[in-house]
C-alpha positions as CSV (number, residue, x, y, z in Angstrom):
1,M,0.1,0.0,0.0
2,D,1.3,3.4,-1.0
3,L,2.6,5.4,2.1
4,R,0.5,8.6,1.3
5,E,-2.7,6.4,1.6
6,A,-1.7,4.0,4.4
7,L,-1.0,6.8,6.7
8,P,-4.3,8.5,6.4
9,I,-6.2,5.0,6.7
10,L,-3.8,3.8,9.9
11,F,-5.0,7.8,11.3
12,C,-8.5,7.2,10.8
13,S,-8.9,3.7,11.9
14,N,-6.7,4.1,15.2
15,P,-9.1,5.9,18.1
16,K,-5.8,6.6,20.3
17,A,-4.0,8.2,17.5
18,K,-7.3,10.5,16.9
19,L,-7.2,11.1,20.7
20,M,-3.6,12.2,20.8
21,A,-4.2,14.5,17.8
22,Y,-7.0,16.3,19.4
23,L,-5.4,16.7,22.4
24,L,-2.3,18.3,20.8
25,T,-4.9,20.4,18.8
26,L,-6.5,21.6,22.1
27,V,-3.0,22.7,23.2
28,L,-2.2,24.3,20.2
29,I,-5.6,26.3,20.2
30,T,-4.5,27.4,23.9
31,I,-1.2,28.7,23.0
32,F,-2.4,30.5,20.1
33,A,-5.4,32.1,22.4
34,G,-8.0,30.4,19.8
35,G,-9.2,32.6,16.8
36,F,-8.6,31.5,13.1
37,S,-5.5,29.9,13.8
38,G,-7.2,27.8,16.6
39,F,-9.6,26.8,13.9
40,V,-7.0,25.9,11.0
41,F,-5.5,23.6,13.9
42,L,-8.7,22.0,14.6
43,L,-9.1,21.1,10.6
44,V,-6.2,19.1,10.8
45,P,-6.8,16.2,12.6
46,L,-10.5,16.3,11.2
47,G,-9.2,16.6,7.1
48,L,-6.9,13.8,8.2
49,D,-9.7,11.3,9.7
50,V,-12.2,12.3,6.5
51,Y,-9.5,11.6,3.9
52,G,-8.7,8.5,5.5
53,A,-12.3,7.7,5.5
54,F,-12.5,8.4,1.8
55,L,-9.7,6.1,1.1
56,V,-11.2,3.1,3.1
57,K,-14.3,3.4,1.2
58,D,-12.4,3.1,-2.0
59,N,-10.4,0.3,-0.9
60,H,-12.8,-1.7,1.1
61,K,-13.8,-3.7,-1.9
62,A,-10.3,-4.6,-2.4
63,F,-9.9,-5.1,1.3
64,Q,-12.8,-7.5,1.5
65,E,-11.4,-9.7,-1.8
66,D,-8.2,-10.0,-0.5
67,V,-9.7,-11.1,3.1
68,L,-11.8,-13.9,1.2
69,E,-9.4,-15.0,-0.6
70,N,-6.9,-15.8,2.3
71,L,-9.5,-17.3,4.1
72,E,-10.3,-19.4,1.7
73,A,-6.7,-20.5,1.0
74,E,-6.2,-21.2,4.7
75,C,-9.5,-23.7,4.7
76,L,-8.3,-25.2,1.5
77,R,-5.1,-26.2,3.3
78,A,-6.7,-27.0,6.3
79,C,-9.0,-29.9,4.1
80,G,-5.8,-31.2,2.2
81,V,-7.0,-29.7,-1.2
82,T,-6.3,-27.7,-4.3
83,K,-8.4,-25.1,-5.6
84,A,-8.8,-27.5,-8.6
85,Q,-10.0,-30.3,-6.3
86,P,-13.8,-30.6,-5.4
87,H,-14.4,-28.4,-2.6
88,Y,-17.7,-26.4,-1.6
89,P,-17.1,-23.2,-0.3
90,F,-19.4,-20.4,2.2
91,S,-18.5,-17.1,2.6
92,E,-20.2,-14.4,4.4
93,V,-19.6,-10.7,5.4
94,T,-21.1,-9.0,8.4
95,G,-20.8,-6.5,10.8
96,Q,-20.0,-2.8,10.6
97,I,-16.8,-0.6,10.8
98,A,-16.7,1.5,14.0
99,H,-15.8,5.0,12.3
100,W,-19.1,7.6,11.8
101,M,-18.4,8.0,8.4
102,L,-18.1,3.7,7.5
103,K,-21.1,2.4,9.3
104,E,-22.6,0.8,6.2
105,L,-19.5,-0.9,5.6
106,K,-19.0,-4.8,6.4
107,A,-15.9,-5.2,9.1
108,D,-15.7,-8.6,9.1
109,A,-15.6,-12.0,7.0
110,S,-15.8,-15.8,7.7
111,V,-15.5,-18.7,4.9
112,S,-16.1,-22.2,5.2
113,V,-15.1,-25.2,2.9
114,M,-16.4,-28.5,2.5
115,A,-14.1,-31.0,1.2
116,P,-15.7,-34.6,0.4
117,K,-12.8,-37.0,0.3
118,D,-12.5,-40.8,-0.2
119,D,-13.2,-41.7,3.6
120,F,-14.7,-39.0,5.1
121,V,-15.8,-35.1,4.7
122,V,-13.4,-32.4,6.1
123,I,-15.3,-29.1,6.9
124,A,-13.0,-26.2,7.5
125,S,-13.9,-22.6,9.0
126,R,-11.9,-19.4,9.0
127,K,-12.7,-15.9,10.5
128,G,-11.2,-12.4,9.1
129,R,-11.3,-8.6,9.6
130,I,-11.8,-6.6,6.3
131,F,-10.9,-3.3,8.3
132,P,-9.4,-2.1,10.4
133,L,-6.1,-3.9,9.0
134,R,-3.6,-6.0,10.9
135,S,-0.7,-4.3,9.3
136,Y,-0.1,-1.5,6.4
137,F,3.2,-2.0,5.9
138,P,3.1,-4.8,4.5
139,V,-0.9,-5.3,4.2
140,V,-1.9,-8.1,6.8
141,Y,-5.4,-8.9,7.9
142,H,-6.6,-10.3,10.9
143,T,-7.5,-14.1,10.5
144,E,-8.2,-16.9,13.1
145,D,-8.7,-20.5,12.8
146,A,-12.7,-21.3,13.4
147,G,-12.3,-25.3,13.5
148,T,-11.4,-28.0,11.3
149,R,-14.0,-30.6,11.4
150,D,-13.8,-34.8,9.8
151,V,-16.7,-36.6,9.5
152,Y,-16.1,-40.4,8.3
153,Y,-18.8,-41.7,5.8
154,S,-18.7,-44.7,8.5
155,D,-20.3,-42.3,10.9
156,I,-23.3,-41.0,8.6
157,S,-26.2,-42.7,8.8
158,A,-28.6,-40.0,6.9
159,V,-27.7,-36.7,4.6
160,E,-30.7,-34.4,4.5
161,L,-30.9,-31.0,2.5
162,S,-33.3,-28.2,3.4
163,G,-33.0,-25.2,1.1
164,K,-29.3,-24.4,1.4
165,V,-28.4,-26.1,4.8
166,L,-27.0,-29.8,4.3
167,T,-27.4,-31.7,7.4
168,M,-25.1,-34.6,7.8
169,T,-26.7,-37.0,10.9
170,T,-24.3,-39.3,12.5
171,A,-24.8,-42.7,14.0
172,A,-24.5,-41.6,17.4
173,G,-27.4,-38.8,16.5
174,E,-25.4,-35.5,16.0
175,A,-26.1,-33.4,13.6
176,V,-23.7,-31.8,11.6
177,S,-24.8,-28.9,9.3
178,Y,-23.0,-26.8,6.4
179,T,-24.5,-24.0,4.8
180,G,-23.7,-23.9,0.7
181,Q,-23.3,-21.0,-1.6
182,G,-25.9,-20.8,-4.1
183,D,-26.8,-24.1,-5.5
184,K,-23.7,-25.4,-4.2
185,A,-25.7,-27.6,-0.9
186,A,-27.5,-29.4,-3.8
187,Q,-24.1,-30.0,-5.3
188,A,-22.3,-31.0,-2.0
189,A,-25.3,-33.2,-0.9
190,E,-25.3,-35.4,-4.2
191,H,-21.5,-35.4,-4.0
192,I,-21.4,-36.7,-0.2
193,R,-24.4,-39.4,-1.4
194,N,-22.5,-40.4,-4.2
195,R,-19.1,-40.9,-2.0
196,L,-21.3,-42.7,0.6
197,R,-22.6,-45.1,-2.0
198,E,-18.9,-45.7,-3.2
199,F,-17.7,-46.1,0.5
200,K,-20.5,-48.9,1.5
201,S,-19.3,-50.7,-2.0
202,R,-15.6,-50.9,-0.6
203,R,-16.7,-52.1,2.6
204,P,-16.1,-56.1,3.2
205,L,-19.4,-57.7,4.0
206,P,-19.8,-59.2,7.1
207,E,-18.7,-62.9,7.6
208,A,-22.5,-64.0,8.2
209,D,-23.1,-62.4,5.0
210,Q,-20.4,-63.8,3.1
211,A,-21.2,-67.3,4.3
212,G,-24.9,-67.3,3.1
């Protein structure tokens, strides 16, 4: 990120920096006994804050795309698959940026990836923050691990689909749900059912059935 953009963005995202700037402004206003000079001093931090907010608006889409791409890449690594292999991602952006000019913009992002494999399904979830950034030199986003879960086909007793929500019920009665993006839930349900049938066809028959 260019330094001329990074500094105003950093300023508008840092309440402590803004507080110190306004306190310094009050000191300067006191020294110069108010008047026009004091008004000019007051405009400096305010103008920097507003300019930084406009830069955030201009860059928000790029920030969001970067965060979602990073989170999906982390989920794919956790699932042990590449982008070219079968997987079903779900992304969501929520929250609002805590700035008086940016409240209409989303602040947080989350991504989950379901990857059906030969003997089990992997579900990996990651969370991140669109803004404020973790670092501006270089650009680094806040991300956190929201968990990875393996569900073995041998434990799945039923696969149900309701709208965009796919639910796998285990033999122990536990329900493992996953929300799909668009028509991905239906595709994932069909994929998992096919893998279940393939898995069951590979399982050896019980000895009693073999004897019969």
